[in-house]
N, C-alpha and C positions, 0 to 999 in steps of 0.2 A: 250668204247670211251675214247680217251686220253684227258687230261686237255687242251691241245692246241686246240683240235677239239671243245671242249665245249666253250672255249673262242671265237673261230671263229664264231660259231653258235650264241652265245650271241651278238657278235658285229654286225652281219648281222641283227639280230632281232631288235636291238636298232635302226639301221639305217632305217629299214623298218618302224618301229613305228614312228620315227621322220619324215620320209617322209609323212606318212599318216596324222600325226598331222599337219604338215605344209600345206598339201593339204586341210584339213578341215578348217584351219584358213583362208587360202586364199579364199576358196569357200564361207565361211561365210562372209568374208570381202567384196567380190564382191557382194553378195546378199544384204548386208547392204548398200553398196554404191548405188546399183540400187534402193533399197527400199527408201532411203533417198533423192533421186533426183526427185523433182517434175517434172511432165510432162508438157511441154509447152502447154498452152491453157487449162490445166486442171482446175478443180473447185477450188475456193478460200477456203482454209482451215486454220483456226487459232486455236491454242491451247487456251483453256479457260474452265471455269466452266460449267458443264452440270448438270441440275437438272431434275429428272424424274417427278417432279411436275409442270414443265413448261407446259403451255397450248398452243394449236394450233401449236405444233411442231411435227416433226417426228424424232424419234430416229432411228439410223441404224449403221451398221459397215462400216466405211469409207475404201474404197479400192483404193483411189487415191494415186498415187505414191508420196512419201515424208515421212517425219518423223512421220506423223500421220496415216500412213497406218495401218489398222486393229484396230484403235481406235474407241471407241463408239463416235458417233457424233450426233448432232441435226441440223435441219434446219427448217425454218418457213414453216408450211404447206401451206400457201398461196403463198410462193415463193420457191418451192422445188429446183429450179435451182440456188438459191442464195448462198451467203456465208454461210459456215457451221462452227460450233464450235465443236472442238474435245477434249474430255477428255482424261486423262492418264489412260485408261483402255482398254487393247487389248483383243479382242475376236475373235474366229472363228465363233461363232453364238451368237446372243443376242436377248433378247426380254424383254419388260417391260410393266407393267400395275399396277395400284393402288399404284404407288410410289415404287414398288419393281422391281428389274431387275435380270435376270439370264444370266450369261456370261459363255459360254463354251470355254475353253482355251485348246490349244495343244502346246506342245513344246518338246524339247529334253533335257532329264536329263543326268546325268553322265553315266548312264548305258543303259537306254532305253527311248522311248518316254513317256512323262508324260502328261496326260489329266485330267482336273478337271472342275467341275462346281462351279462357284462362285456366291453366292447370294449377291446382293448389295442393299443398301438403296437408297433413293431418291437422295442423293448426290454422289452416286456410291462408297460409302464406303463399304468395305467387311463386311458382317455379318456372313457368314459361308461358308466353302469350303468343297466340296465332291470330292473324287477321282472317276474318270470315268473308266469304264471297257473297253473302246474302243475309237474310233475316233468320235468326235462330229458330229451330223447330224441335229437334230431338237431341238428347245427350245421354251417353252411357259410359260406364267404366267397367273393365273386366273385374271379376271377383278378387284377383290378387292386386289390382291397381296397376298392372303392367301396361295396359292399353286403355286409351280413351277414344271415344268416337262421338261425332256430332253430325247432324244434318241441318242444312240451311235451305231456305227457298231463294233461288236466284232468279226466279220468274214466277208470277202468280203469288197468291197470299194464303192459300189453303189447299188441303188435299181434296176438297170438294169442288175446286175450280175446274172448269172444263180443260183449261190448259195451265200447266204449272211445270216448273223445272226445279230439281233439287240437286244438291251436291253433298255427298257424304264422305267424310274423311276419318282416318284412323291414325293416331299417333302413338308411338312407343315412348312411354314416359321414362324409360331408362336411357335409351340412346338418343331420344328426341327425333328419331326419323319419322317424317310425316308422309303418309300415303294420302295425297290430297283428294283423290276421287276414286270411288269404288268402280266407276265405269271403266277405269283403266285395267281392272282385273280381267283374266280370261273367263268369259261367261259361257256356261253350258245351260241350255234350256231344253227340257224334255229330251235329254241325251245328245243334243247336237250343239256344236259351237254356235254362238249367237252374238250378233251385234246389230243395234238399230239406233237411228238418230234420236228416237224418243225414249231411250233407256233412262230410267230414273231409279236410284236406290234411296231408301230411307229406313230409319228405325233399326239400327244395329243393336243386337244383344249378344253378349259374350258367354261362352262356356268356360268351365273352370280350368281347362288345359292350357290357357294362354295362347291359343291358336285358332280354335274353332269359333265361328260366330254365325249368327243368322241375321237376315235382313229381308226387306221387301224389295222386289223388283217390279216396277210399273212399266209396261211396254205394250203396245198394240191394244190399248184399251183394257188390259187385264192386269191384275196384281198376282205375283207369285211368291211363295215362301222360298227363300234361297239359303243355302248352307255354304259358308266360305271358310277358307284357310288363309290366315294372315301370312304365314311363312311361304306358302306356295303361290300366293296372289291369284287364287282361283275362287270361283263362286258358281254353284250349280243348283238347279231347282230340285226341290224335295219331292215334288209331285202333288202339291196341294196349292190350289189357286184361291183367290179372294182372301188373301191374308195380308193385313197391314199392321205395321208397328208391333212386330213380335217381341215377346219378353219371356226369356227362358227361366223356368222354375229353378230354385236353389238346388234341387236334386238332379237337374239336367234332363228330366224325362218328359216335361210338358212345356208347351208354349201358350201363353195367353196372347190374344191378338184381337184386333177390331176387324169385324167383317161387315162389308157393305151389304145391307139388306134390301136396298132398293136401287136398282140400276139408275145411274145418272143423277142420284140425289146424295146430299151430304147427310146420310143416315147410316150409322154404324152401331152394331151391337157387339158386346164382349163375348168371346168364346175361349175355350181352352182346348188345345190340340194335344193328344197323346202321341208322342213321337214314335212309340213302338207299334201302335195299331193304326195310327192316323185317324182315330175316332175324334170327332169334334163334339164338344159339350157346350151348349149355350148356358151362359151364366144368368143369374137372377137379377140382372140390371136391364130394365126395359127402356131406359132413356138412351138417346144417341150419345156415344162416347167418342170424341175425337181426341184421343190421347194415347201415349204409349204406357200401358199399365205397368205397374211395378209389383213384384211379389213381396209382401210384407213378411210372409213366412211360407212354408211349404203348402199351406192350405188356404191362403188368402191373397187376393190381388187388390191393388188400390189404383185409383185413377182420378183425374180432375174433371169436374163439371162446372159450367158457369154458375155463379152464385145468383140465386133468384133476387132480382131487384138491384143488382150491382154489376154493371157490365165490365168493371175494372178488376173484378175479383173472381176467384174460383174457390170451390170447396173440394176437399179430398173425400172420396167415398170408397168403401171397400165392400167386397162380396166374396162368399166362399167359392173356391176354385173348382168344386165338384158339381156345381149347378144347383145346389140346395140353398135353403134359406132365402134371404132377401138382402138388398143393398142397405147399408147403414152409413151415416155420416161418420167419418173417421177424424178428420181435422178440418175445422172451419177456416176459411180465409187462407188457403194454402194451395200449392201446386208442386210438381216435381218431387214426389216422395222417394226417399232412399233409406231403407232400413240399415242401421249401423250394427 
């Protein structure tokens, strides 16, 4: 190849890279403009301090269009449709309890996508940051704030995909000891020790004793409700299948979960399981819910659903936990509910 040819190829490459760079900048700028433009008739959002020790409020991720989109926000539990206060902490998923929060973040680095879990104190100040092995999916904190857990996709993009892989981690927020993968725990399924290459755990929910937790195990084409112990590094099946994304009630007696109602399809309905009798009660939400529900109180669960006409936003809905009543809009343009 002649020097002239090399120079020509170099010049073309520079022009192509410049064009790509300009395209990325313009695309990012258009996204930023869209993101920073509040929607007419949308909820009132004001920047301000947010404290996880506030009482009678609900924390969530704000998805209303405007500069506070994806910020952690709170609203009065008695007036969930009222004005919300948004802090300067952006999250893809968020949960808080006991004055501790876990914020799962995703973004583009210089070379590739960067994902991380950020543990925050009651004033949303960063305490510790952990790199994530994949795309954020679920997040939970134990009632005392002692433990935080998260699930990420390391392969596949949804629980409805034919093939997907997850990784679920638990961190002690006092010692900062990280348990990077629940698959490393001693697993017991149907009374027998179990281990399979397709094991996937997701959707941790903690009990009040700072040791017991529940989660979903997906293996062999089925999902199982599992009960674990942080201190013993064990997790065993409860005897109930077709349970995904469990959420333990504040009184510790029931679990809200999503149940696949059509084999091979991404269609789930919300149920509540009584842990004493193992009776399952279908809730009065007839749309498909792909979320880990949160208990707003002992009688109400909340969950996110895609916002009609806006693929970039979700609304929070709630429904009675006893199967009565009907679903109602709780907080518009919101996700990741956490009652404070």
